[in-house]
C-alpha positions as CSV (number, residue, x, y, z in Angstrom):
1,M,0.0,0.0,0.1
2,I,1.2,3.5,-0.9
3,R,2.0,5.5,2.5
4,P,2.3,9.3,2.4
5,F,3.9,10.9,5.4
6,T,4.0,14.7,6.2
7,H,6.2,16.6,8.3
8,T,6.3,20.5,8.9
9,L,9.6,22.2,9.5
10,S,10.0,24.8,12.0
11,N,9.8,27.5,9.3
12,G,6.4,26.2,8.2
13,L,7.6,24.4,5.3
14,R,5.6,21.2,4.7
15,V,7.4,18.1,3.4
16,V,5.5,15.2,2.0
17,C,7.0,11.8,1.4
18,V,5.1,9.2,-0.6
19,E,6.7,5.8,-0.1
20,M,6.5,3.7,-3.4
21,P,8.9,1.0,-2.9
22,H,7.9,-0.8,-6.1
23,L,9.2,2.0,-8.4
24,H,12.7,2.7,-9.6
25,A,12.6,6.5,-10.1
26,V,11.8,9.4,-7.7
27,E,9.6,12.4,-8.5
28,L,10.8,15.5,-6.7
29,A,8.5,18.7,-6.7
30,I,8.3,22.0,-4.9
31,Y,4.8,23.4,-5.0
32,L,4.2,27.1,-4.1
33,K,0.8,28.9,-3.7
34,V,1.4,31.5,-6.1
35,G,0.0,31.9,-9.6
36,G,-1.8,34.1,-12.1
37,R,-4.4,35.3,-9.5
38,N,-1.6,36.7,-7.4
39,D,-0.3,39.0,-10.1
40,P,-0.8,42.7,-9.5
41,S,-3.1,44.6,-11.8
42,G,-1.0,45.8,-14.8
43,K,1.6,43.2,-14.2
44,E,-0.1,40.1,-15.2
45,G,2.2,37.1,-16.0
46,L,4.6,38.1,-13.2
47,S,4.3,34.7,-11.5
48,H,4.9,32.8,-14.9
49,F,7.8,35.2,-15.7
50,L,9.5,34.4,-12.3
51,E,9.1,30.7,-12.9
52,H,11.1,31.1,-16.2
53,I,13.7,33.4,-14.8
54,L,14.6,30.9,-12.1
55,F,16.1,28.7,-14.7
56,R,18.5,31.4,-15.8
57,G,21.2,31.0,-13.1
58,T,21.8,31.0,-9.5
59,E,24.8,31.8,-7.1
60,D,25.8,28.1,-7.4
61,F,24.9,27.6,-11.1
62,P,25.8,30.5,-13.6
63,G,23.2,29.7,-16.1
64,S,20.5,27.5,-17.4
65,L,22.9,25.0,-18.9
66,E,24.6,24.4,-15.5
67,I,21.2,23.9,-14.0
68,E,20.2,21.3,-16.8
69,N,23.7,19.6,-16.5
70,A,23.3,19.3,-12.7
71,F,20.0,17.6,-13.0
72,E,21.2,15.4,-15.9
73,A,23.9,14.1,-13.6
74,I,21.4,12.7,-11.2
75,G,19.0,11.3,-13.9
76,G,16.7,14.3,-14.0
77,A,15.1,16.8,-16.4
78,P,13.9,19.8,-14.6
79,N,10.7,21.5,-15.6
80,A,8.1,23.8,-14.1
81,A,4.5,25.1,-14.5
82,T,2.4,28.0,-13.3
83,D,-1.3,28.0,-13.3
84,A,-3.9,30.4,-11.8
85,E,-3.1,29.4,-8.1
86,S,0.0,27.6,-7.9
87,T,3.7,27.1,-9.3
88,C,5.4,23.9,-9.3
89,Y,9.2,22.9,-10.1
90,Y,9.7,19.3,-10.6
91,S,12.0,16.6,-12.0
92,R,12.3,12.9,-12.1
93,I,15.6,11.9,-10.4
94,H,17.5,8.7,-9.3
95,P,16.5,7.5,-5.8
96,D,20.2,7.8,-4.7
97,H,20.2,11.5,-5.4
98,V,17.2,12.9,-3.7
99,R,19.1,15.3,-1.4
100,R,21.1,16.6,-4.5
101,G,17.9,17.3,-6.3
102,M,16.6,19.4,-3.3
103,E,19.9,21.2,-3.3
104,I,19.6,22.3,-6.9
105,F,16.0,23.4,-6.5
106,A,16.9,25.3,-3.3
107,S,19.6,27.2,-5.2
108,M,17.0,28.1,-7.7
109,L,14.4,29.1,-5.1
110,L,16.6,30.8,-2.5
111,R,19.7,32.1,-4.4
112,P,18.5,33.1,-8.0
113,K,20.4,35.6,-10.0
114,L,17.2,37.0,-11.6
115,A,19.4,37.5,-14.8
116,G,18.6,37.3,-18.6
117,I,15.4,39.2,-18.1
118,E,15.5,40.9,-21.6
119,I,16.0,37.6,-23.4
120,E,13.3,35.9,-21.3
121,K,10.9,38.7,-22.3
122,R,11.4,37.9,-25.9
123,I,10.9,34.2,-25.3
124,I,7.7,34.7,-23.2
125,A,6.5,37.2,-25.8
126,E,6.8,34.5,-28.4
127,E,4.9,32.2,-26.4
128,A,2.2,34.7,-25.8
129,R,1.9,35.6,-29.6
130,E,0.8,31.9,-30.2
131,D,-2.5,33.0,-28.6
132,L,-3.0,36.1,-30.8
133,N,-4.2,36.3,-34.5
134,E,-2.7,38.6,-37.1
135,R,-4.6,41.6,-35.7
136,G,-3.3,41.1,-32.3
137,E,-6.7,39.7,-30.9
138,E,-6.8,37.0,-28.4
139,I,-7.8,33.6,-30.0
140,N,-7.2,31.2,-27.0
141,T,-10.6,30.1,-26.1
142,D,-9.6,29.2,-22.6
143,T,-8.4,32.8,-22.0
144,I,-11.4,34.3,-23.6
145,A,-13.8,32.1,-21.6
146,S,-12.0,32.9,-18.4
147,R,-12.6,36.8,-19.0
148,L,-16.3,35.9,-19.3
149,L,-16.3,33.5,-16.4
150,W,-14.5,36.0,-14.0
151,P,-15.0,39.6,-15.2
152,R,-12.5,42.1,-14.0
153,H,-10.8,39.6,-11.7
154,P,-7.2,38.1,-12.0
155,L,-8.7,34.6,-12.6
156,G,-9.9,36.1,-15.8
157,M,-6.5,37.3,-17.1
158,P,-4.0,35.0,-19.0
159,T,-1.6,33.4,-16.7
160,I,1.3,34.2,-19.3
161,G,0.3,37.9,-19.2
162,T,-0.1,40.3,-22.1
163,L,2.5,41.6,-24.5
164,E,2.4,44.8,-22.6
165,S,2.9,43.4,-19.2
166,I,5.6,41.1,-20.2
167,A,7.6,44.1,-21.8
168,A,7.1,46.2,-18.7
169,T,8.5,43.4,-16.2
170,S,11.5,44.6,-14.3
171,R,14.0,42.9,-12.0
172,E,12.5,44.8,-9.0
173,D,9.0,43.4,-9.8
174,L,10.3,39.9,-9.8
175,A,12.4,40.3,-6.7
176,E,9.4,41.8,-4.8
177,H,7.0,39.1,-6.1
178,M,9.4,36.4,-4.9
179,R,9.9,38.0,-1.5
180,R,6.1,38.1,-1.0
181,F,5.1,34.8,-2.3
182,Y,8.1,32.4,-2.3
183,V,7.7,31.7,1.5
184,P,8.1,28.4,3.3
185,K,4.8,28.6,4.9
186,S,3.1,28.6,1.4
187,A,5.3,25.9,0.0
188,V,5.4,22.1,-0.2
189,V,8.2,19.8,-0.9
190,V,7.1,16.4,-2.0
191,V,9.1,13.4,-2.8
192,A,7.4,10.2,-4.2
193,G,9.1,6.9,-5.1
194,P,11.4,4.3,-3.5
195,V,12.4,6.4,-0.6
196,R,12.0,6.4,3.1
197,S,10.3,9.3,4.9
198,H,12.9,9.8,7.8
199,E,15.6,10.2,5.3
200,V,13.6,12.6,3.1
201,F,12.6,14.7,6.2
202,T,16.2,14.9,7.4
203,A,17.4,16.0,4.0
204,A,14.6,18.6,3.6
205,M,15.5,20.0,7.0
206,E,19.1,20.3,6.2
207,V,18.5,21.9,2.8
208,Y,15.4,24.1,3.4
209,G,15.5,24.7,7.2
210,D,17.1,28.2,6.8
211,W,14.6,29.4,4.3
212,Q,12.6,32.3,5.8
213,G,9.7,34.5,4.8
214,Q,6.4,36.1,6.1
215,E,2.9,35.1,5.6
216,Q,1.6,35.6,2.0
217,P,-0.8,38.3,1.3
218,T,-4.5,37.4,1.0
219,V,-6.0,37.0,-2.4
220,V,-9.0,38.9,-3.7
221,P,-12.1,36.7,-3.9
222,V,-14.4,36.4,-6.8
223,T,-17.5,38.5,-6.3
224,K,-18.7,39.7,-9.7
225,R,-20.5,37.4,-12.1
226,H,-22.8,37.7,-15.1
227,L,-26.4,36.8,-14.6
228,A,-27.1,35.7,-18.1
229,P,-25.5,33.6,-20.8
230,Q,-22.4,35.4,-22.4
231,M,-21.0,34.9,-25.9
232,R,-17.8,36.0,-27.6
233,F,-17.0,35.6,-31.3
234,V,-13.5,36.3,-32.6
235,R,-12.6,36.1,-36.3
236,D,-9.4,34.1,-37.2
237,S,-8.1,32.8,-40.5
238,D,-8.5,29.2,-40.0
239,S,-10.2,26.4,-41.6
240,Q,-12.3,25.5,-38.5
241,I,-14.0,27.2,-35.7
242,N,-12.6,26.4,-32.3
243,L,-15.6,26.3,-29.9
244,Q,-15.7,26.4,-26.2
245,L,-18.8,26.0,-24.1
246,A,-17.9,26.7,-20.4
247,F,-20.1,26.8,-17.4
248,L,-19.3,28.6,-14.1
249,G,-18.8,25.8,-11.8
250,I,-17.9,25.0,-8.3
251,S,-14.9,25.2,-6.0
252,R,-12.7,22.2,-5.2
253,V,-14.2,21.8,-1.8
254,D,-17.8,21.7,-2.9
255,R,-19.7,18.7,-1.9
256,H,-20.9,18.4,-5.6
257,F,-17.2,18.1,-6.9
258,M,-17.1,14.3,-7.2
259,S,-20.4,14.3,-9.1
260,Q,-19.0,17.0,-11.4
261,R,-15.9,14.9,-12.1
262,L,-18.2,12.0,-13.2
263,L,-20.5,14.4,-15.3
264,R,-17.4,15.4,-17.2
265,R,-16.6,11.8,-18.1
266,L,-20.2,11.0,-19.1
267,L,-20.3,13.9,-21.4
268,A,-16.8,14.1,-22.7
269,G,-14.6,11.6,-21.2
270,G,-13.7,9.1,-24.0
271,G,-15.1,7.2,-26.9
272,S,-18.3,6.1,-25.2
273,S,-19.1,9.6,-23.8
274,R,-22.3,11.2,-24.9
275,L,-20.8,14.3,-26.8
276,H,-18.3,12.1,-28.5
277,L,-21.0,9.7,-29.7
278,R,-23.4,12.5,-31.0
279,L,-20.7,14.8,-32.6
280,R,-18.3,12.3,-33.9
281,E,-19.8,8.9,-34.4
282,Q,-23.4,9.8,-35.3
283,L,-22.9,13.3,-37.0
284,G,-19.2,13.3,-38.0
285,I,-18.9,17.0,-37.6
286,V,-15.9,16.9,-35.1
287,Y,-12.7,14.9,-34.8
288,S,-12.8,15.0,-31.0
289,V,-14.4,16.8,-28.1
290,E,-12.6,17.4,-24.8
291,G,-14.0,18.1,-21.3
292,S,-12.2,19.8,-18.6
293,I,-12.6,21.1,-15.0
294,G,-11.1,24.1,-13.5
295,A,-11.3,24.3,-9.7
296,Y,-10.1,27.1,-7.4
297,D,-10.5,28.1,-3.8
298,E,-13.9,29.7,-4.2
299,T,-15.0,29.1,-7.7
300,G,-14.6,26.9,-10.8
301,C,-15.7,25.9,-14.3
302,L,-16.7,22.9,-16.4
303,A,-15.7,23.3,-20.0
304,F,-16.2,21.6,-23.3
305,D,-13.9,22.1,-26.4
306,L,-14.3,21.1,-29.9
307,S,-13.3,22.2,-33.5
308,T,-15.9,22.1,-36.4
309,A,-16.4,23.6,-39.9
310,P,-18.0,26.9,-40.0
311,E,-21.1,25.4,-41.7
312,T,-21.6,23.0,-38.7
313,L,-20.9,25.4,-36.0
314,V,-24.7,26.0,-35.1
315,Q,-25.4,22.4,-35.3
316,A,-22.5,21.6,-32.9
317,V,-23.9,24.3,-30.4
318,E,-27.3,22.7,-30.7
319,V,-26.1,19.3,-29.9
320,V,-24.1,20.1,-27.0
321,L,-26.8,22.2,-25.3
322,E,-29.3,19.3,-26.2
323,E,-27.0,17.1,-24.2
324,M,-26.9,19.7,-21.3
325,I,-30.8,19.6,-21.2
326,R,-30.9,15.8,-21.3
327,I,-28.2,15.5,-18.4
328,T,-30.1,18.0,-16.3
329,S,-33.6,16.6,-16.7
330,V,-33.2,12.8,-17.3
331,P,-31.6,10.5,-14.6
332,V,-28.5,8.8,-16.0
333,P,-29.2,5.0,-16.6
334,A,-27.7,2.8,-14.0
335,A,-25.5,0.9,-16.5
336,E,-24.0,4.1,-17.9
337,L,-23.3,5.5,-14.4
338,D,-21.8,2.2,-13.3
339,R,-19.5,2.0,-16.5
340,V,-18.3,5.7,-16.1
341,R,-17.8,5.3,-12.3
342,Q,-15.9,2.0,-12.7
343,S,-13.6,3.7,-15.4
344,Y,-12.8,6.4,-12.9
345,I,-12.0,4.0,-10.2
346,Y,-9.7,2.1,-12.3
347,D,-8.0,5.2,-13.4
348,L,-7.4,5.9,-9.7
349,E,-5.9,2.5,-9.3
350,Y,-3.6,3.1,-12.4
351,S,-2.3,6.2,-10.7
352,R,-0.6,4.2,-8.1
353,D,2.0,3.2,-10.7
354,S,3.0,6.9,-11.2
355,A,5.2,8.8,-8.8
356,Y,4.3,11.9,-10.8
357,E,0.6,11.4,-10.0
358,M,1.1,10.4,-6.5
359,G,3.4,13.5,-5.9
360,G,0.6,15.7,-7.3
361,R,-2.1,14.1,-5.3
362,Y,-0.3,14.4,-1.9
363,G,2.0,17.5,-2.6
364,W,-0.4,19.7,-4.5
365,G,-3.2,18.4,-2.2
366,E,-1.3,19.4,0.8
367,L,-0.6,22.8,-0.7
368,M,-4.3,23.4,-1.3
369,Q,-5.5,21.7,2.0
370,V,-7.5,19.1,0.0
371,V,-5.5,15.9,0.7
372,R,-7.3,12.7,-0.2
373,N,-6.2,9.2,-0.7
374,I,-7.2,7.1,-3.4
375,E,-9.5,5.0,-1.2
376,E,-11.3,8.1,-0.1
377,D,-12.0,9.1,-3.7
378,Q,-13.1,5.6,-4.8
379,Q,-15.6,5.4,-1.9
380,E,-17.2,8.7,-2.6
381,A,-17.3,8.0,-6.3
382,N,-19.2,4.7,-5.4
383,G,-21.6,6.7,-3.4
384,V,-22.7,9.0,-6.3
385,T,-26.2,8.3,-7.5
386,A,-28.2,9.4,-10.6
387,D,-30.0,11.9,-8.3
388,D,-26.7,13.4,-7.3
389,L,-25.7,13.9,-10.9
390,L,-29.0,15.6,-11.7
391,E,-28.6,17.9,-8.8
392,T,-25.1,18.9,-9.8
393,A,-25.9,19.2,-13.4
394,R,-28.8,21.6,-12.6
395,L,-26.5,23.6,-10.4
396,V,-23.5,23.9,-12.9
397,C,-25.3,24.0,-16.3
398,A,-27.9,26.6,-15.5
399,P,-28.2,29.0,-18.4
400,E,-26.7,32.0,-16.4
401,N,-23.6,30.0,-16.0
402,L,-22.9,29.4,-19.8
403,R,-20.1,31.2,-21.5
404,L,-19.7,30.4,-25.2
405,V,-16.6,31.3,-27.3
406,A,-16.2,30.7,-30.9
407,V,-12.8,31.4,-32.7
408,G,-12.4,31.0,-36.4
409,P,-13.7,32.0,-39.9
410,W,-17.5,32.5,-38.7
411,K,-19.7,34.2,-41.2
412,N,-22.4,36.9,-40.9
413,G,-25.5,35.6,-39.5
414,M,-23.9,32.9,-37.4
415,K,-23.9,34.9,-34.2
416,K,-27.6,35.5,-34.4
417,Q,-28.2,31.9,-35.1
418,V,-26.1,30.6,-32.2
419,R,-27.7,33.3,-29.9
420,E,-31.0,32.0,-30.9
421,V,-29.9,28.4,-29.9
422,V,-28.6,29.7,-26.5
423,E,-32.0,31.6,-25.9
424,R,-33.8,28.3,-26.5
425,Y,-31.5,26.6,-24.0
426,S,-32.4,29.3,-21.5
427,G,-36.1,29.0,-22.1
428,S,-36.1,25.1,-21.8
429,F,-34.0,24.8,-18.7
């Protein structure tokens, strides 16, 4: 059985060790509770920029090549990611070199040079331009939908920032952001793999014990919201229209969250899901349809993404919303619910073979104070009923929660047709 252990150092840093003796590699990660929603107004992308710049050299490693070489020498390949609420630095490493991996990450987090800013600006700007069309308009459906879901709030802004905010980033901005948010009380070190907890805790204390910092500032909660469906159309020179239908959802601690997980799978979780069967297998108007969940401290979303030809856009919207009406009004048959639930439970079982997934479950979970073991998730999933799904679907998929984004070569008249479909959805809910 996988056994996670947690120890808190005197400086407030939490250290999680997930003992997985059946594996042959270790996953080491440091999670910090800072992301896009912590970026100051006008300085969007600062958390993401800081994540990039820490790879540009430290007092111990002059540049990115030296950091890469140090990790390669212990079987690693470092990476990092920033989302709305967290930043993570991680690498797979050999079990014999856990402490060394901690030391390299400690050098990045505690002794960075914050150098190469102008070069990094150009790199990140190129990354940001991938989400813009030739007129400089935003074409990333996730970002556009986020602006509609959380208007005038940091959660509605792109985590990467804007070309203007990226260009304006200074060394002083980065240093101040690091001082405020890279603090041990808001961080978790997690080690998952063939390791022993007492050895991990000892190494962490020796490497990170001197890390100091004050409490993080509080974040601004979401308060504003639209009271009716919202739509946004953006022209782009493509052969298809990228469509997202997002619903303002629930927070990760909401009692309906497990039901929402199963709803996503029922609707867009694979080859037997309802939207896949309708849109691809029966109508042939999409190649694939994806469902995703966003979950934050006080809010969240349930989104569905697909691409289709301009001439089938209206039909695609009709079909998706028809399935929303169905899922909110007709109980899911027992056989369908059992199949989807069992698939989820098996996926949980498979995650026991992944140090990366176990590190995320117990490391990120500890950071967000939502730690749950696999058995707890399986038990809760087994308890979800068809009535629970109806209740959750009606809560999440209410018309006022709908945010529809279409990006591509849409033609005159399409917006009106789609708006009429959405109005019918509102009227029949």
